[in-house]
C-alpha positions as CSV (number, residue, x, y, z in Angstrom):
1,M,-2.9,4.7,-19.6
2,P,-3.8,5.8,-16.0
3,P,-6.4,3.7,-14.2
4,V,-10.1,4.4,-14.7
5,P,-12.8,3.9,-12.1
6,G,-13.1,0.2,-11.3
7,E,-9.4,-0.4,-12.0
8,C,-6.4,-0.6,-9.8
9,Q,-2.8,-0.9,-11.1
10,V,-0.2,-2.5,-8.9
11,W,3.5,-2.0,-9.9
12,R,6.5,-3.7,-8.2
13,L,9.4,-1.4,-8.1
14,P,13.0,-2.6,-8.5
15,I,15.3,-2.0,-5.5
16,G,18.8,-0.6,-5.9
17,P,20.3,2.7,-7.1
18,A,21.3,1.2,-10.5
19,H,17.6,1.0,-11.4
20,W,17.0,4.7,-10.9
21,A,18.4,8.0,-12.3
22,G,19.2,9.3,-8.8
23,L,17.6,11.5,-6.2
24,D,17.3,14.7,-8.2
25,V,13.5,14.3,-8.7
26,L,12.9,14.2,-4.9
27,D,12.2,17.4,-3.0
28,D,14.4,18.6,-0.2
29,E,12.5,16.9,2.6
30,E,12.6,13.5,0.8
31,R,16.3,13.8,0.1
32,Q,17.0,14.7,3.8
33,R,14.9,11.7,5.0
34,H,16.8,9.4,2.5
35,A,20.1,10.6,4.0
36,R,19.0,9.8,7.5
37,F,18.7,6.1,6.9
38,R,21.6,4.2,8.4
39,Q,21.1,0.9,6.6
40,V,21.8,0.7,2.9
41,A,18.7,-1.6,2.4
42,D,16.5,1.1,4.0
43,R,17.9,3.8,1.8
44,D,17.5,1.6,-1.3
45,R,13.8,0.8,-0.5
46,Y,13.1,4.5,0.2
47,Q,14.7,5.6,-3.1
48,A,12.8,2.9,-5.1
49,G,9.5,3.8,-3.6
50,H,9.7,7.6,-3.7
51,V,11.5,8.0,-7.0
52,G,9.4,5.3,-8.6
53,V,6.1,6.9,-7.4
54,R,7.2,10.3,-8.9
55,M,8.2,8.7,-12.2
56,L,5.0,6.8,-12.5
57,L,2.7,9.6,-11.5
58,G,4.6,12.1,-13.7
59,H,4.1,9.7,-16.6
60,Y,0.4,9.5,-16.0
61,L,-0.1,13.2,-15.4
62,G,2.2,14.4,-18.2
63,V,4.7,16.3,-16.1
64,P,8.3,15.8,-15.1
65,A,8.7,13.6,-12.0
66,G,10.2,16.4,-10.0
67,Q,7.1,18.6,-10.5
68,V,4.7,16.2,-8.9
69,G,3.7,17.7,-5.6
70,F,2.2,16.0,-2.5
71,S,0.3,17.1,0.6
72,R,-0.6,15.3,3.8
73,H,-3.8,17.0,4.8
74,C,-6.0,14.4,6.6
75,R,-9.3,14.3,4.9
76,H,-11.0,13.4,8.2
77,C,-9.7,16.2,10.4
78,G,-7.7,18.5,8.1
79,A,-4.5,18.2,10.1
80,G,-1.1,17.6,8.4
81,H,-0.7,13.9,9.4
82,G,-2.8,12.3,6.6
83,K,-1.9,9.9,3.8
84,P,0.2,11.5,1.1
85,V,-2.0,12.6,-1.9
86,V,-1.1,14.4,-5.1
87,D,-1.9,18.1,-5.0
88,Q,0.2,19.3,-8.1
89,P,-1.0,18.9,-10.8
90,A,-4.7,18.5,-9.9
91,T,-5.8,14.9,-10.3
92,K,-8.3,12.4,-9.0
93,L,-5.7,9.6,-9.0
94,D,-4.8,8.1,-5.6
95,F,-1.8,6.0,-4.8
96,S,-0.5,3.8,-2.0
97,L,3.2,2.8,-1.4
98,T,4.4,-0.2,0.6
99,H,7.7,-1.9,1.3
100,S,8.6,-5.0,3.2
101,G,11.7,-7.2,2.8
102,E,12.5,-7.5,-0.9
103,W,9.2,-5.9,-2.0
104,V,8.6,-2.3,-2.8
105,A,5.3,-1.7,-4.7
106,V,2.8,1.1,-5.5
107,A,-0.9,0.9,-6.3
108,V,-2.6,3.6,-8.3
109,A,-6.4,3.9,-8.7
110,A,-9.0,6.5,-9.6
111,D,-10.5,5.9,-6.1
112,P,-9.0,5.9,-2.7
113,V,-6.6,3.0,-2.6
114,G,-4.4,1.2,0.0
115,L,-1.7,-1.4,-0.6
116,D,0.2,-3.5,1.9
117,V,2.8,-6.2,1.8
118,Q,3.9,-8.1,4.9
119,E,7.0,-10.3,5.1
120,L,6.5,-13.4,7.3
121,T,9.5,-12.6,9.4
122,G,10.5,-15.0,12.1
123,G,11.2,-12.3,14.7
124,T,7.6,-11.1,15.0
125,D,5.8,-12.4,18.1
126,V,2.3,-12.8,16.5
127,A,0.8,-14.2,19.7
128,A,1.7,-11.0,21.6
129,L,0.2,-8.8,18.8
130,S,-2.9,-10.9,18.2
131,E,-5.3,-9.1,20.5
132,S,-4.4,-5.7,19.2
133,V,-4.7,-6.7,15.5
134,L,-7.5,-9.2,15.5
135,S,-11.1,-8.6,16.5
136,P,-12.7,-11.1,19.0
137,A,-14.4,-13.1,16.2
138,E,-11.1,-13.2,14.3
139,L,-9.2,-14.2,17.3
140,R,-11.5,-17.1,18.0
141,W,-11.0,-18.4,14.4
142,W,-7.2,-17.7,14.5
143,T,-6.5,-19.6,17.8
144,A,-8.2,-22.7,16.4
145,Q,-5.8,-22.9,13.4
146,P,-2.9,-25.3,13.2
147,A,0.4,-23.8,14.2
148,E,1.8,-24.4,10.7
149,S,-0.8,-22.1,9.1
150,A,-1.6,-19.7,11.9
151,R,1.4,-17.5,11.3
152,R,0.6,-16.9,7.6
153,A,-3.1,-16.4,8.5
154,F,-2.1,-13.7,11.0
155,F,-0.1,-11.8,8.5
156,G,-2.9,-12.2,6.0
157,Y,-5.2,-10.4,8.3
158,W,-2.6,-7.8,9.0
159,A,-2.0,-7.0,5.3
160,R,-5.7,-6.7,4.6
161,K,-6.3,-4.3,7.5
162,E,-3.2,-2.2,6.7
163,A,-4.4,-1.9,3.1
164,L,-7.9,-0.9,4.3
165,L,-6.7,1.7,6.7
166,K,-4.4,3.2,4.1
167,A,-7.3,3.5,1.7
168,T,-9.6,5.2,4.2
169,G,-6.8,7.4,5.5
170,H,-7.5,6.6,9.1
171,G,-4.2,4.9,9.8
172,L,-3.5,4.3,13.5
173,A,-6.5,6.4,14.5
174,V,-8.7,3.3,14.0
175,P,-7.7,0.2,16.1
176,M,-7.3,-2.9,13.9
177,N,-9.2,-5.0,16.4
178,R,-12.3,-2.9,15.8
179,I,-12.4,-4.3,12.2
180,T,-13.6,-7.8,11.4
181,L,-12.8,-9.4,8.0
182,T,-13.4,-12.8,6.5
183,P,-10.7,-15.4,7.4
184,P,-7.6,-15.4,5.2
185,D,-8.6,-18.7,3.7
186,E,-11.7,-17.0,2.2
187,P,-12.0,-14.2,-0.4
188,A,-11.2,-10.9,1.3
189,R,-14.3,-9.0,2.5
190,L,-15.2,-6.5,5.3
191,V,-17.6,-8.1,7.8
192,D,-17.9,-5.4,10.4
193,W,-16.5,-1.9,11.0
194,A,-17.0,-1.3,14.8
195,A,-14.7,1.8,15.0
196,E,-16.0,5.1,16.3
197,R,-14.8,6.9,13.2
198,P,-17.1,6.2,10.3
199,L,-16.1,4.3,7.2
200,D,-15.9,6.4,4.0
201,G,-17.9,4.1,1.7
202,P,-18.0,0.7,0.1
203,V,-14.8,-1.3,0.3
204,Q,-13.4,-3.7,-2.3
205,L,-10.7,-5.9,-0.8
206,H,-8.3,-8.2,-2.8
207,D,-5.5,-10.5,-1.7
208,L,-2.4,-10.5,-3.9
209,D,-0.1,-13.5,-4.4
210,V,3.4,-12.1,-3.9
211,G,5.3,-15.3,-3.0
212,P,5.5,-17.9,-0.2
213,D,7.3,-15.6,2.2
214,Y,4.9,-12.7,2.0
215,T,1.2,-11.8,2.3
216,A,-0.3,-8.8,0.5
217,A,-3.6,-7.1,-0.1
218,V,-5.1,-4.1,-1.8
219,A,-8.2,-2.1,-0.8
220,V,-10.2,0.3,-3.0
221,L,-13.0,2.5,-1.7
222,S,-15.5,2.0,-4.5
223,S,-19.0,0.6,-5.1
224,L,-17.8,-0.9,-8.4
225,P,-16.2,-4.3,-8.8
226,V,-12.5,-3.6,-9.1
227,R,-10.1,-5.1,-11.6
228,I,-6.6,-5.5,-10.3
229,T,-3.7,-5.4,-12.9
230,R,-0.1,-6.1,-11.9
231,A,3.2,-5.5,-13.6
232,E,6.9,-5.1,-12.9
233,F,7.9,-1.5,-13.1
234,P,10.1,-1.2,-16.2
235,A,13.5,0.3,-16.1
236,S,12.6,1.9,-19.5
237,L,10.4,4.5,-17.7
238,A,13.5,6.1,-16.2
239,A,14.8,6.6,-19.7
240,G,11.6,8.2,-20.9
241,R,10.3,5.3,-22.9
242,Q,6.7,4.1,-23.0
243,L,5.3,1.9,-20.2
244,P,3.8,-1.4,-21.2
245,D,0.2,-2.1,-20.2
246,P,-0.1,-4.0,-16.9
247,A,-1.7,-7.4,-17.3
């Protein structure tokens, strides 16, 4: 069943063409973008995310995956750079897609939702990025952490903020360092929103455990407590069989 208010479903999508029927459910723009990726891994992640999203939403909405239509109208300014939303068929369901390393996942909710996974890659200079990602209060906390835990803490902040800005639809229009959250060793919660652009409403933030080499978070714009359910996306969906309930 599709999620109801107060529920968010998170599905991990398998990577690799063998898991998917092909690219025929994608529209022309999606197929062209898929073809432009030079690295096989990038093409596989794109296929998993975009075919998987269409199959899942088509299942929920009772239409073939290829008939799910999307728009990118920003809900803040009306321009065409916004977060993708379903415009055909009409629905209140929202979704958020993320990929990093060996993870591709989608969150679906009845309220605006954002999902983000961050791989703890060794090549990222977190010290150089810290002032643009962390607010002054967060930066003071982060610089006091032991070196062995500081890197994971940084990516914990980053995943939470990416998820939040995906849910609000602000994206890069709101600097991350204007947002203050609880430290990553505490339950995720918004402490202060100091950006010029207003926040859309109450925020529910949740960390997700996706393994030792990643951090992940989901944000839902809702005044209700949100129940997060998680499951592996089943290969049976591509064959038209019924999805199991996430648990």
